[in-house]
N, C-alpha and C positions, 0 to 999 in steps of 0.2 A: 576519715576517708570512707566512702561508701562501698561496701564488699558487693561484688557483681559476679555474676555466671555470663560469659560472652559465650555465645552460640555462633558458630561460624556457617557460611552458605554450605560447606562439605560435611557438615554433620560434628566436627570435632568442637569440643567445649574448653572454655580456659576460667579458672578459678582464680580472682584477685580482687584488688582494691583499685580504685581510680581516684584520683584527686579532687575531680568535680564530674558528675555525671551530665554531660552535655554533648550536643552533636554540631557544635560550631567548627571543629577542626577536623582535617581530613585523616588524622592519626590519634589513637587513644595510647596515652602512658599508663600501663597497667604494673602495678606491684604484684608479682605472682605469689601464690599459695601452691607451691609443688611439693611433692615427696621427696623428690631426688636432691633438692636442695642447690642444685647446679645452677638453674635458671631463676634470676631474681626479679627480672623486669622484661617488659615486652613493649615494642612499640607497633600497636596494631592498626592498619589501615582500614578505614571505616567500611570501605567498599568491599570488603572480605567478611564483613559482619552481617548474621542474619538478624540477631537481637541481643540485647543487653538487658539483663533482668537484674534489678538492685534487690538485694536481700533484705537489709533494714528499712522496711516501709513503715511510716506512722500509722497508727490504727485510725479507723474512720470516727470522725465525731459522732457524740450519742445524737440521736434525733435524724440523722441521714437517713432517708430510706432509698433502698438500693433501686427498688421497681420505679422510683421516680426519677432517676438518671438516665440521661441518654444511653441509647445502646449503639455499640459500635461492632462490625464485624471487619476485622483487619484480614485482608486477603494478601498471603505471599506470594511471590513469584513459585515458590516450590509447590503451589497447590495447597498449602493448609491454609486454614481459617482459624483466627483467634477470635472469640466473642467474648465482649466485656462492657459493663457498665463503666460510662465515663465519670469519675469523681470531679476532675476538671479538665477545662479544654486542653487539647494538645498544645505544646510548645513547639510550634514549627520553627526549626532552625536551619543554618546553612546545610548541613549534609543528613540531616534526618530530624525526626520528631521524638519528644519525650512525652510518654503517655502516663497518666494518673488513672488507673482502672481497677476494676473489681472483676475478677473472672467471673464469666456467667456460669451459673450451676454450682460453683465450687467457694464462692465468696472470699476469694483469697486477695486482698489488696495487693496491688503490684505497682512498681514504676518501672516501664519499660522505655527502652530508647531505641527505636527501629531506624536504621538507616533507610533513605528513599531507594537504594540500590535494591534492597532486598523486597520492598513493598510494592505490590500491583496495586493496590487501592483500599481506601479506608472508607466503609460504607455505614452510613448511619441509618438504623433501620428502626420501624416502628415497633415491630416483636420478632421474636427468634422463631418462629413458626414459619416455615420455608415452603409449607404444602401448598398447593393450588388454591386460589380463592374458594373454589368450588367445594375443596375438601375441609375447609375450616367452618367450625360452627359460628354462626352469627353474622357473616359476612355474605353478602349478597353477590353472588358470582356473576349476574347478570349486569348489575351495577358496575362492577370492577370492569369487565368487557366492554361495555358501553365507553367507560370514561377512556380506556386504553385505545379502543377505536376512534374516539373523537380526537385524541391528542396524535395519534397516527395520521389520521385524515387532515389534519391542519398542517402537520409538517410535510406531508405529501404536496398538498396546495401551494404552500410557500416556496418548496423547492422546484415544482413546474413553473410557477409564475418567475422566479429568478432565473431559471433556465431560459424561458421564451424571451425575457428581455435581453439578455446576454447574446441570444443567438440573433435576434433582429438587429441588433446593433452591429454584430460583427458581419453578417450578411451585408448590410448597407455600407459597411466600409469596404469590404472585399470588392464589390459591384463597382463603387465608386473609384477605387484604385485601378482597376482593370480598365476604366473608361469603356465598357461594353454600352453605356448608355440605357443599359437596362437597370432600373432602379432595384436594388436589393429590398427585401420584406423591411417594413418599419422606416423608408426613406420616404421623403416627401418629393413629388415631381412639380415643376413648374412650366407651365406652357410659355414657350418662348414668344408667341405671336401676339 
């Protein structure tokens, strides 16, 4: 049974073992490691968990270059960000995802199970550098600004075209429904004579 550290949303931690580390069930059955000896097992709702960290993780295979692995920044709802290299794609399951990762900067290989209820987003990034493009070496700030401006202009044009089409169609329907005889924008008129 995998040994795990369960971190709750309120900051409490629990140490124990789970039969299988997965996120397909709404509850986790945990065999507890407690000092008092009174509590031996817990049924934990996944929605109360921030993350589950497996202790016994296999070593990376020789020849695996961490620098070549995809980078992910896991943003939690509590504001924390966990940066890691992805060893294998996340196993997306019913109530959360299981991540096989190497923590950035520490090179600790970890298996994390993270419920969707605690995760804001998982961002795949090109590099860890979060400075503005003009502050980075070797990156043309003008090129980055132009690329972003082009994307924004394209989105604005598409939004305006969609809005104009929807408005013209709606105004035409409203005018004809009122029977005002005045065609709305976007409606065709016919000469009765």
